Structures are given as structure tokens and as C-alpha cells.
MARBA-278554 format. One line per 10 residues: number of its first residue (from 0); for each residue y negated, z negated, x of C-alpha. Coordinates in Angstrom, 3 decimals, always signed. Each point is the difference from the previous one (the first is absolute). Layout:
REM MARBA-278554
NUM) Y/Z/X  ...
REM end
This chain:
REM MARBA-278554
0) -100.588/+13.975/-106.544  -1.920/+1.148/+2.547  -0.229/+3.807/+0.867  +1.906/-0.758/+3.017  +2.915/-0.673/-2.030  -0.115/+2.183/-2.938  +1.861/+3.064/+1.841  +2.479/-2.328/+0.519  +0.334/-1.124/-3.603  -0.138/+4.010/-0.838
10) +3.034/+0.544/+2.567  +1.890/-2.670/-1.332  -0.398/+0.758/-3.857  +1.123/+3.812/+1.040  +2.332/-1.084/+1.804  +1.568/-1.972/-3.217  -0.173/+2.395/-2.554  +1.724/+3.068/+2.613  +2.893/-2.230/+0.274  +0.209/-1.519/-3.295
20) +1.807/+3.836/-1.241  +2.754/-0.229/+2.298  +1.556/-4.370/-0.999  -0.670/+1.983/-3.885  +2.181/+2.103/+0.956  +2.743/-2.348/+1.246  +2.912/-0.886/-2.516  +1.478/-3.226/+0.185  +4.122/+0.567/-1.038  +2.227/-2.673/-1.070
30) +3.729/+1.086/+0.500  +3.301/-1.796/-0.368  +3.722/+0.971/+0.966  +3.452/-1.122/+0.601  +1.530/-0.104/+2.579  +4.344/-0.646/+0.148  +0.293/-1.033/+3.346  +3.318/+1.490/+0.623  +0.138/+0.690/+3.750  -1.440/-2.959/+1.659
40) +1.506/-0.609/+3.542  -1.059/-2.871/+1.925  +1.010/+0.529/+4.291  -0.125/-3.516/+1.125  -0.881/-1.060/+3.828  +1.298/-3.124/+0.271  +3.641/-2.007/-0.233  -1.225/-1.304/-3.507  -0.802/+1.861/-3.668  -3.326/-0.636/+0.045
50) -2.532/+1.082/+3.120  -2.903/+0.490/+1.610  -0.311/+3.599/+0.423  +2.389/+1.017/-2.472  -0.495/+3.316/-1.806  +0.598/+0.316/-3.110  -0.278/+3.992/-0.752  +0.372/+1.906/-3.278  -0.167/+3.694/-1.846  +0.133/-0.864/-3.891
60) -1.039/+1.803/-3.313  -2.688/-0.923/-2.159  -0.213/+0.223/-3.627  -2.657/-0.385/-2.651  -1.192/-3.281/-1.226  +2.107/+0.489/-2.892  +3.336/-0.091/+3.013  +0.970/+3.343/-1.875  -1.168/+3.347/+1.781  +0.089/+0.468/+4.272
70) -3.379/+0.699/+0.481  +0.154/+0.266/+4.133  +1.762/-2.244/+2.713  -1.290/-2.019/+2.985  +0.975/-0.843/+3.498  -0.850/-2.564/+2.487  +0.207/-3.168/+1.578  -0.335/-3.685/+0.609  -0.348/-2.464/+3.082  +1.237/-3.069/-0.164
80) -2.554/-2.549/+0.951  +0.774/-3.274/-1.170  +3.714/-0.937/-1.134  +0.832/-1.381/-3.116  -3.507/+1.647/-1.049  -1.103/+2.819/+0.412  -0.305/+3.587/+1.748  -2.938/+2.837/+0.786  +0.230/+2.955/-1.807  -1.600/+3.359/+0.147
90) +1.690/+2.715/-2.204  -0.603/+3.342/-1.952  +0.309/+1.035/-3.731  +0.314/+3.599/-0.856  -0.749/+1.699/-2.821  -0.233/+3.560/-1.524  -3.613/-0.659/+0.062  -0.347/-1.285/+3.903  +0.873/-3.100/+2.127  -1.050/-3.882/-0.145
100) +0.346/-1.602/+2.915  -0.020/-4.357/-0.039  +0.127/-2.140/+3.157  +0.471/-3.694/-0.673  +1.835/-3.184/-0.557  +3.113/-0.128/-1.562  +1.002/-3.730/-1.740  +2.933/-1.743/+0.297  -0.948/-2.023/-3.462  -2.893/+1.321/-2.557
110) -1.683/+3.496/-0.233  -1.748/+1.652/+2.979  -3.631/+1.737/+0.398  +0.047/+2.536/+2.237  -2.623/+2.651/+1.462  -0.330/+3.132/-1.144  -0.731/+2.009/+3.085  -0.117/+3.836/-0.821  +1.356/+3.104/-2.155  +0.358/+3.048/-0.140
120) -0.512/+3.056/-2.478  -1.057/-1.415/-3.658  -0.385/-3.731/+2.189  -1.635/+1.542/+2.992  -2.660/-2.518/+1.244  +1.615/-3.018/-2.398  -0.643/-3.756/+1.253  +0.336/-3.404/-2.283  +3.442/-1.888/-0.611  +3.496/-0.193/-1.123
130) +1.682/-3.317/-1.363  +3.480/+0.156/+0.413  +2.350/-1.754/-2.468  +3.646/-0.490/+0.086  +1.550/+0.613/-3.268  +2.758/-1.916/+0.667  +1.628/-3.051/+1.996  +2.484/+2.906/+1.641  -2.750/+1.967/+1.464  +1.598/+3.110/-1.281
140) -3.677/+1.582/-1.419  -3.955/-0.864/-0.151  -3.155/+0.635/-1.695  -1.976/+1.648/+2.306  -3.819/-0.190/-1.611  -2.482/+1.698/+1.754  -3.743/-0.291/-0.665  -2.179/+2.495/+2.500  -3.345/+2.323/+0.213  -0.094/+3.368/+0.650
150) -3.510/+1.269/+1.187
REM end
């Protein structure tokens, strides 16, 4: 290593050492909730029952992983982008500890994965993903499985 490269190497090493504690102080959470979809309402923009641009709105109670105790609620909306296949959604989960906001596709069949785009309270700065899984064919309840990192 030349004497010209030495200051750069020292600076990079110090930078890595000084920022390492910031990463170490973060935490990873895996949270699972159950949404009971009781208020879902679709407003149609066309003459059919399934049109691009239809808007699905909701505000539902959310329960613990065993679907026994209410732990919060959610509210949000989805816009139909591909009739018969997918919506694009955005919603907020609210618990006593804070809020988690997600955005992404809601597929008509199969599981969906959404992006966690932020949070408040205990979830401030949250980022990661949420897997959405229908508990039955009617879509009356959904598993929300969050895998999030908090700085």
C-alpha cells in the first residue's frame, strides 16, 4: 500500500467501526396477526362487477396469531389494476405500540407479499415485508406475517 492510499484506508476503517454500533443496535421482529375482513366494500367504476379502477376500502379489527384477542385494527384501500388478478393496496395496521404501513399487490389467488414502508411508535423506521395469506376461500380472514427491521 502506498503512503497516498494509507489515509483512505484508515478513514474507511474508522468509518466502518463507527457505524457498526448503529447496525448492531437495530432489531428484527417477526409479527403475526389475523385480520377479520368484515367491512370490505368495493366501489365499482364501470358497469361490470370487476373493472380496472374499482376501489376496495376497509377498516377491520386485527387479532393475535391465535385469532382470539383483538390487538388492533387496520384501514386502507386497494385499487383494481388487473381485473380478475390483482389490486394495488396501501394500508395501516394500528396497535397500542404504534402503526405499521404497507404497500403492494393483493392477488386474487395465492399469497401476496407487500412492502413495509414505515412505522410509528415502537415500529418507527420499520422496513421489511408482510406476507398476506387468506385463511379461507371466502376471504373472510387473513394472516398478516410481518418480517421487519427497526433501526
